[in-house]
C-alpha positions as CSV (number, residue, x, y, z in Angstrom):
1,M,0.1,0.0,0.1
2,F,3.0,2.4,0.7
3,E,4.5,1.5,-2.3
4,R,0.8,3.1,-4.5
5,L,1.3,6.0,-2.3
6,K,4.9,6.6,-2.7
7,I,4.2,5.8,-6.6
8,A,1.0,8.1,-6.6
9,A,2.8,11.4,-4.6
10,V,5.8,11.1,-7.5
11,A,3.3,10.7,-10.0
12,T,1.5,14.3,-9.0
13,A,4.7,16.0,-8.1
14,L,6.2,15.5,-11.9
15,A,2.4,16.7,-12.9
16,A,2.4,20.0,-10.8
17,T,5.8,20.5,-11.7
18,A,4.9,20.0,-15.8
19,A,1.8,22.5,-15.0
20,Y,4.0,24.9,-13.3
21,A,6.7,24.5,-16.4
22,V,3.9,25.5,-18.9
23,F,2.4,28.2,-16.7
24,A,5.4,30.2,-16.5
25,S,6.1,30.0,-19.9
26,T,3.3,31.2,-21.0
27,A,2.5,34.1,-18.0
28,S,6.1,35.4,-17.7
29,P,6.6,39.0,-16.6
30,A,8.4,39.6,-20.3
31,A,5.1,38.3,-22.2
32,T,2.6,40.7,-20.2
33,E,4.6,43.3,-20.4
34,P,4.0,46.3,-23.3
35,P,6.5,46.3,-25.9
36,A,9.0,49.0,-26.4
37,V,8.0,51.7,-28.8
38,Q,7.5,50.7,-32.2
39,N,9.8,51.8,-35.0
40,G,7.9,54.4,-37.1
41,A,6.0,55.5,-34.3
42,P,6.1,59.2,-32.9
43,A,8.8,59.3,-30.6
44,P,7.7,60.3,-26.8
45,D,8.7,63.3,-25.7
46,F,10.9,63.6,-22.5
47,T,8.4,63.6,-19.3
48,G,8.9,63.8,-15.7
49,I,12.5,65.0,-15.8
50,N,14.0,65.9,-12.5
51,T,17.2,67.6,-13.4
52,W,18.9,68.2,-16.6
53,I,22.8,68.2,-16.8
54,N,25.0,70.0,-19.2
55,S,21.8,71.4,-21.0
56,Q,18.8,73.6,-20.2
57,P,15.3,71.3,-20.8
58,L,14.9,70.1,-23.9
59,D,11.8,68.6,-25.9
60,L,11.5,66.8,-29.3
61,K,9.5,69.3,-30.9
62,Q,12.5,72.1,-30.5
63,L,14.4,69.3,-32.0
64,R,12.6,68.5,-34.8
65,G,15.1,68.8,-37.8
66,K,18.0,67.0,-35.8
67,V,18.6,63.1,-35.5
68,V,18.2,62.3,-31.6
69,L,19.9,59.7,-30.1
70,V,17.9,58.9,-27.0
71,E,20.5,56.5,-24.3
72,F,18.6,55.2,-21.2
73,W,21.3,54.4,-19.1
74,T,22.3,54.7,-15.2
75,F,25.8,55.0,-14.0
76,D,26.3,52.1,-11.6
77,C,25.6,49.6,-14.6
78,I,28.8,47.9,-16.0
79,N,27.0,47.4,-19.4
80,C,26.3,51.0,-19.3
81,A,29.9,52.0,-18.5
82,H,31.0,49.8,-21.8
83,T,28.5,51.8,-24.1
84,V,29.4,55.1,-22.5
85,P,32.4,55.5,-24.8
86,Y,30.5,54.8,-28.0
87,V,27.6,57.5,-27.1
88,K,30.5,60.2,-26.5
89,Q,32.2,59.3,-29.8
90,W,29.3,59.5,-31.6
91,Y,28.4,62.7,-30.2
92,S,31.9,64.3,-30.7
93,R,32.0,63.0,-34.3
94,Y,28.5,64.1,-35.3
95,R,26.9,66.7,-33.4
96,D,27.9,69.2,-35.8
97,K,26.8,67.6,-38.5
98,G,22.7,67.3,-37.0
99,L,22.9,64.7,-34.2
100,V,21.6,65.4,-30.5
101,V,22.3,62.8,-27.9
102,V,20.3,62.7,-24.5
103,G,21.4,60.6,-21.8
104,V,18.1,59.6,-20.1
105,H,19.6,58.7,-16.5
106,T,16.8,56.6,-15.4
107,P,18.3,54.8,-11.2
108,E,18.4,51.3,-11.0
109,L,19.6,51.8,-6.8
110,P,18.6,54.2,-4.5
111,F,22.1,56.0,-4.5
112,E,21.6,56.6,-8.1
113,R,18.7,59.1,-7.7
114,N,20.9,61.6,-5.9
115,T,21.7,64.5,-8.1
116,D,25.3,65.1,-6.7
117,N,26.3,61.4,-7.4
118,L,24.7,61.7,-11.3
119,K,26.8,65.0,-11.7
120,K,29.9,63.1,-10.0
121,A,29.6,60.5,-12.5
122,V,28.5,62.6,-15.2
123,A,32.2,64.3,-14.9
124,R,34.1,60.8,-13.9
125,F,32.8,59.4,-17.4
126,G,33.3,62.8,-19.3
127,I,29.9,63.3,-20.5
128,E,29.4,66.2,-22.3
129,Y,26.1,65.8,-23.8
130,P,22.9,66.3,-22.3
131,V,21.5,64.3,-19.5
132,A,18.1,64.5,-18.1
133,Q,17.5,62.6,-14.5
134,D,14.7,60.6,-14.6
135,N,13.6,59.6,-11.0
136,S,10.2,58.8,-11.6
137,Y,11.0,56.6,-14.6
138,A,8.3,59.0,-16.3
139,T,10.4,59.2,-19.5
140,W,11.7,55.3,-19.3
141,N,7.9,54.4,-19.0
142,A,6.7,56.2,-22.0
143,Y,9.1,54.2,-24.0
144,N,8.1,50.9,-22.2
145,N,11.7,50.8,-21.8
146,Q,12.8,47.8,-19.8
147,Y,16.6,47.6,-20.3
148,W,20.0,49.3,-19.3
149,P,21.1,50.5,-21.8
150,A,19.0,51.1,-24.1
151,L,19.4,53.4,-27.6
152,Y,16.5,54.6,-29.4
153,L,17.2,56.7,-32.7
154,I,14.5,59.6,-34.0
155,D,14.6,61.1,-37.2
156,K,14.4,64.6,-38.3
157,N,10.8,64.2,-38.3
158,G,10.6,62.5,-34.4
159,K,9.7,59.5,-35.5
160,L,11.5,56.4,-34.1
161,V,13.5,54.6,-36.4
162,Y,16.0,52.2,-34.7
163,S,16.4,50.6,-31.3
164,H,18.9,48.4,-29.6
165,F,19.1,47.0,-26.1
166,G,21.9,46.1,-24.2
167,E,25.6,46.3,-25.5
168,G,26.9,45.7,-29.2
169,E,25.9,46.4,-32.4
170,Y,28.0,49.6,-32.3
171,D,29.0,49.6,-35.8
172,Q,24.9,49.0,-36.9
173,T,23.8,51.8,-34.8
174,E,26.5,54.1,-35.8
175,Q,25.9,53.2,-39.8
176,T,22.0,54.1,-38.9
177,I,23.1,57.4,-37.4
178,R,25.3,58.4,-40.5
179,S,22.7,57.5,-42.7
180,L,19.6,59.3,-40.8
181,L,22.2,62.5,-41.2
182,G,22.5,61.6,-45.0
183,I,26.4,61.1,-44.6
184,D,27.9,58.3,-46.6
185,T,27.9,55.3,-44.4
186,K,31.2,54.1,-45.6
187,K,33.6,55.6,-43.0
188,G,37.0,56.4,-44.2
């Protein structure tokens, strides 16, 4: 009799595990979260910004006619730290050709909310482009963003045309910047 109970208990446990696996794969948070803003859609404006560093407040209306790179980052993220040199290089290389870079700093950790800590990080990284402090996640949520770092390119008409999440694809991102600026895509 105990042998039958053991077999029944094992069978029940296996069935429960299988049911949970099916449920977890179909009801994961990623499956229920809204997708990031789609390419071709009007880009959301900067909203809920606490502080602007290296700039007066900006909005996308005043940036029409420019190509805008929106970089979501946070200063204590190693992946963001790896991306910053590329963004700085693009800013330096293309700002006089019509590129505007806006770093939207959306904190992951409590100490990253402190404006003085952010200013020190901006100085430490040598960031000269505008940085918007998004402590309330308002701009982050407007983009339905879910990742650090995240790059969004907005064309001269205010439409989102490119996005990349995480590190990498730097050549592809730069080629897209060059294309949007009307620069020959062959670097030389």
